[in-house]
C-alpha positions in Angstrom: 0.0 0.0 0.0 1.3 3.4 -1.0 0.6 6.2 1.5 2.5 9.1 3.0 1.0 8.8 6.4 0.5 5.8 8.8 -3.0 4.4 8.8 -4.8 4.2 12.1 -7.7 1.8 12.3 -10.3 3.1 14.7 -10.9 1.3 18.0 -13.9 -0.9 17.9 -16.8 0.2 20.1 -19.2 -2.5 21.5 -22.2 -2.4 19.0 -25.7 -3.6 19.7 -26.5 -7.1 18.4 -28.8 -5.7 15.7 -26.2 -3.3 14.5 -23.5 -6.0 14.5 -25.7 -8.3 12.4 -26.4 -5.5 9.9 -22.7 -4.8 9.6 -21.9 -8.5 9.2 -24.4 -8.5 6.4 -22.8 -5.5 4.8 -19.4 -7.2 4.8 -20.9 -9.8 2.4 -21.8 -7.1 -0.1 -25.4 -8.3 -0.5 -26.2 -6.4 -3.7 -23.1 -7.7 -5.5 -23.8 -11.2 -4.1 -27.4 -11.1 -5.4 -26.2 -10.2 -8.9 -23.7 -13.0 -8.9 -26.3 -15.5 -7.7 -28.6 -14.4 -10.6 -25.8 -15.3 -13.0 -25.5 -18.7 -11.3 -29.2 -19.3 -11.8 -28.8 -18.3 -15.4 -26.2 -20.9 -15.9 -28.6 -23.6 -14.5 -31.5 -22.2 -16.6 -29.6 -22.5 -20.0 -28.2 -25.9 -19.3 -29.5 -28.7 -21.5 -30.3 -30.8 -18.4 -33.1 -30.1 -16.1 -31.7 -29.8 -12.6 -33.6 -31.3 -9.6 -35.0 -28.8 -7.1 -32.9 -29.9 -4.2 -29.7 -29.7 -6.3 -30.6 -26.3 -7.5 -31.2 -25.1 -4.0 -27.9 -26.5 -2.7 -26.1 -24.9 -5.7 -27.6 -21.4 -5.0 -27.1 -21.6 -1.3 -23.5 -22.9 -1.6 -22.6 -20.3 -4.2 -24.2 -17.5 -2.1 -22.1 -18.5 0.9 -18.8 -18.8 -1.1 -19.3 -15.5 -2.8 -20.2 -13.9 0.6 -17.1 -15.4 2.1 -14.9 -14.0 -0.7 -16.4 -10.5 -0.1 -16.0 -10.7 3.7 -12.4 -11.9 3.4 -11.7 -9.2 0.8 -13.0 -6.5 3.2 -11.0 -8.0 6.1 -7.8 -7.9 4.0 -8.4 -4.4 2.6 -9.7 -2.7 5.8 -6.8 -0.2 6.0 -7.0 0.5 2.3 -10.7 1.1 2.6 -10.0 3.6 5.3 -8.2 5.8 2.7 -11.0 5.9 0.2 -13.9 8.2 0.4 -16.5 5.7 -0.8 -15.3 2.9 1.5 -14.2 4.6 4.7 -17.6 4.1 6.4 -17.6 0.4 5.9 -17.8 -1.6 9.2 -14.1 -2.4 9.5 -12.4 0.9 8.6 -15.1 2.8 10.6 -14.3 0.6 13.7 -17.8 -0.8 14.1 -16.6 -4.4 13.9 -13.5 -6.2 15.1 -11.2 -7.5 12.3 -11.0 -10.8 14.1 -14.8 -11.2 14.0 -14.8 -10.4 10.3 -12.1 -13.0 9.6 -13.9 -15.8 11.6 -17.2 -14.9 9.8 -15.6 -15.0 6.4 -13.8 -18.3 7.0 -17.0 -19.8 8.5 -19.0 -18.8 5.4 -16.5 -20.4 3.1 -16.2 -23.6 5.1 -20.0 -24.0 5.3 -20.3 -23.6 1.5 -18.0 -26.4 0.6 -20.2 -29.3 1.8 -23.2 -28.0 0.0 -21.3 -27.7 -3.3 -19.7 -31.1 -2.8 -23.2 -32.5 -2.4 -24.0 -31.1 -5.8 -20.9 -32.5 -7.5 -17.1 -32.3 -7.1 -16.6 -30.2 -10.2 -18.9 -27.5 -9.0 -17.3 -27.5 -5.6 -13.8 -27.3 -7.1 -14.8 -24.3 -9.3 -16.2 -22.6 -6.2 -13.0 -23.2 -4.2 -10.9 -22.0 -7.1 -13.0 -18.8 -7.4 -12.7 -18.1 -3.6 -8.9 -18.7 -3.6 -8.3 -16.7 -6.7 -10.3 -13.7 -5.4 -8.9 -13.6 -1.9 -5.3 -14.9 -2.3 -4.4 -13.5 -5.8 -6.6 -10.7 -6.9 -6.8 -8.9 -3.5 -3.1 -8.5 -2.9 -2.2 -8.0 -6.6 -4.4 -4.9 -6.7 -1.6 -3.0 -4.9 1.0 -4.0 -7.4 -0.5 -4.1 -10.9 -3.5 -3.0 -12.8 -3.4 -6.4 -14.5 -5.0 -7.7 -11.3 -8.3 -6.9 -12.9 -7.9 -9.8 -15.3 -7.3 -12.2 -12.4 -10.3 -10.8 -10.5 -12.5 -11.3 -13.4 -12.0 -15.1 -13.2 -13.9 -15.6 -9.9 -16.4 -13.0 -10.9 -17.3 -15.1 -14.0 -17.3 -18.5 -12.2 -20.9 -18.6 -10.8 -22.7 -19.1 -14.2 -20.3 -21.9 -15.0 -21.0 -23.4 -11.6 -24.7 -23.3 -12.4 -24.0 -25.0 -15.6 -21.9 -27.7 -14.1 -24.4 -28.3 -11.3 -26.9 -29.2 -13.9 -24.7 -31.1 -16.3 -21.8 -32.4 -14.2 -19.4 -31.4 -16.9 -17.8 -28.2 -18.4 -18.8 -29.2 -21.9 -22.1 -31.0 -22.4 -22.8 -33.2 -25.4 -26.4 -33.5 -24.4 -28.4 -30.7 -26.0 -32.1 -30.6 -26.4 -34.6 -29.4 -28.9 -32.4 -30.1 -31.9 -29.9 -27.4 -30.9 -26.4 -27.2 -32.3 -23.8 -29.2 -30.5 -22.0 -25.9 -30.0 -24.7 -25.2 -27.4 -22.9 -27.7 -25.2 -20.4 -25.0 -24.7 -23.0 -22.8 -23.0 -21.4 -22.8 -19.6 -18.0 -21.7 -21.1 -19.6 -19.1 -23.2 -21.5 -17.6 -20.2 -18.2 -17.6 -18.3 -16.5 -15.7 -21.1 -19.5 -13.3 -21.3 -19.2 -12.5 -17.6 -15.4 -12.4 -17.7 -15.2 -9.8 -20.5 -18.2 -7.8 -19.2 -16.4 -7.1 -15.9 -13.5 -5.4 -17.7 -15.1 -2.3 -19.1 -17.5 -2.2 -16.1 -14.7 -1.9 -13.6 -12.4 0.2 -15.7 -15.3 2.7 -15.9 -15.6 2.7 -12.1 -11.9 3.3 -11.7 -12.1 6.1 -14.3 -14.6 8.3 -12.4 -13.1 7.3 -9.0 -9.4 7.6 -10.0 -8.5 10.0 -7.2 -9.9 7.6 -4.6 -7.9 4.7 -6.0 -4.7 6.7 -6.3 -5.1 7.9 -2.6 -5.4 4.2 -1.5 -2.4 3.1 -3.6 -4.4 0.7 -5.7 -3.2 0.0 -9.2 -6.0 0.7 -11.8 -5.7 1.5 -15.5 -6.7 5.2 -15.3 -4.1 5.8 -12.5 -1.3 3.7 -13.9 -1.7 4.2 -17.6 -3.8 7.3 -17.9 -7.2 8.2 -19.1 -6.5 7.7 -22.8 -5.5 4.1 -22.1 -8.6 3.5 -20.0 -10.8 4.8 -22.8 -9.1 2.6 -25.3 -9.4 -0.5 -23.1 -13.1 0.2 -22.4 -13.7 0.4 -26.2 -11.6 -2.8 -26.9 -13.4 -4.8 -24.2 -16.8 -3.5 -25.4 -16.0 -4.9 -28.9 -14.9 -8.2 -27.4 -18.0 -8.4 -25.2 -20.3 -7.9 -28.2 -18.4 -10.6 -30.0 -19.0 -13.1 -27.2 -22.7 -12.2 -27.1 -22.8 -13.0 -30.9 -21.0 -16.3 -30.3 -23.8 -17.3 -27.9 -26.3 -16.6 -30.6 -24.1 -18.5 -33.2 -24.1 -21.5 -30.8 -27.9 -21.5 -31.0 -28.3 -21.3 -27.3 -31.3 -19.1 -27.8 -33.6 -17.9 -30.6 -34.3 -14.7 -32.6 -35.3 -12.6 -29.6 -31.8 -13.0 -28.0 -30.1 -12.3 -31.3 -32.0 -9.1 -31.8 -31.3 -8.1 -28.2 -27.6 -8.8 -28.5 -27.4 -6.7 -31.7 -29.4 -3.7 -30.2 -27.7 -3.8 -26.8 -24.3 -4.3 -28.3 -24.7 -1.4 -30.7 -25.6 1.0 -27.8 -22.6 -0.3 -25.8 -20.2 0.3 -28.8 -21.6 3.7 -29.5 -21.2 4.7 -25.8 -17.7 3.3 -25.6 -16.7 5.1 -28.8 -18.0 8.4 -27.5 -15.2 8.2 -24.9 -12.7 9.2 -27.5 -14.4 12.6 -27.9 -12.5 15.4 -26.1 -15.4 16.4 -23.9 -15.9 12.9 -22.5 -14.9 12.5 -18.8 -16.2 11.3 -15.5 -19.8 11.7 -16.6 -19.2 9.5 -19.6 -17.5 6.9 -17.4 -20.5 6.9 -15.1 -22.8 6.3 -18.1 -20.6 3.4 -19.2 -20.8 1.9 -15.7 -24.6 2.4 -15.5 -25.3 1.0 -19.0 -23.1 -2.0 -18.4 -25.4 -3.1 -15.6 -28.5 -2.6 -17.8 -26.8 -4.4 -20.6 -25.9 -7.5 -18.6 -29.3 -7.7 -16.8 -31.4 -7.4 -20.0 -29.2 -9.6 -22.1 -29.1 -12.5 -19.5 -32.9 -12.1 -18.9 -33.7 -12.4 -22.6 -31.2 -15.3 -23.0 -32.9 -17.3 -20.2 -36.4 -16.6 -21.5 -35.6 -17.2 -25.1 -33.6 -20.3 -24.3 -36.7 -21.9 -22.8 -38.4 -21.7 -26.2 -35.5 -23.3 -28.1 
């Protein structure tokens, strides 16, 4: 961590039980966790095998717990860094509302409780979950202080849940069992969803780093706009937007869904490319980056929703 002054973590006051439970929940980043679980459910929904209800429940619960564990352990690790950033300094740990030891035990307990659930689904899904947890906490989190390439590592666990949903249903990464006369390329559905989520995170998070560059610089975190400049950040957002649209078209080419998804991918992709391209105009700045961030959320939500619905009719 790069800082000119020593960081003092506030002393922890004794909170009420209700307040402590709320803060423990905040450590798990419930909104992010909810989005991630939705992608896991999408992976199950597009799989060519219908998943039993109990297996689906165990998959969703286990994935929820392992994602929550990753978020808690990330906050535990970065509590001093969070204290340097305007948007994170009021989180439970840097604000001194919770003890770091409590957060560490809570995060480890969440991770440990998730593994038996995922093992009960199948060993492949459990392995993917453990790899995602380890990659996020042990690789991505410390690397953020050393290189902006850490984003590529962090995108791996972020893209794992839809693949976990797929493997929970099929028991394999590539399924040769496809239904409804679909192309055998649809057996790559889990991998294609993984790629979609992997690439989507890159312009999404670079946009965040762009309009919060001062915060990241203050905390000593290596992000593209800080390390390589705004022009490089704009170029990478545009490049990854093109790549993202390409992956969305690959999903259509694999005949994982029908006409509705194809039309949606074209329309949503065109807007994303136009918005990314606008970044090269001289007047584009933080407001533009916020628009990219906001639209990326809309893009993923609508595209996955239409994919799941349209897949049901294939």
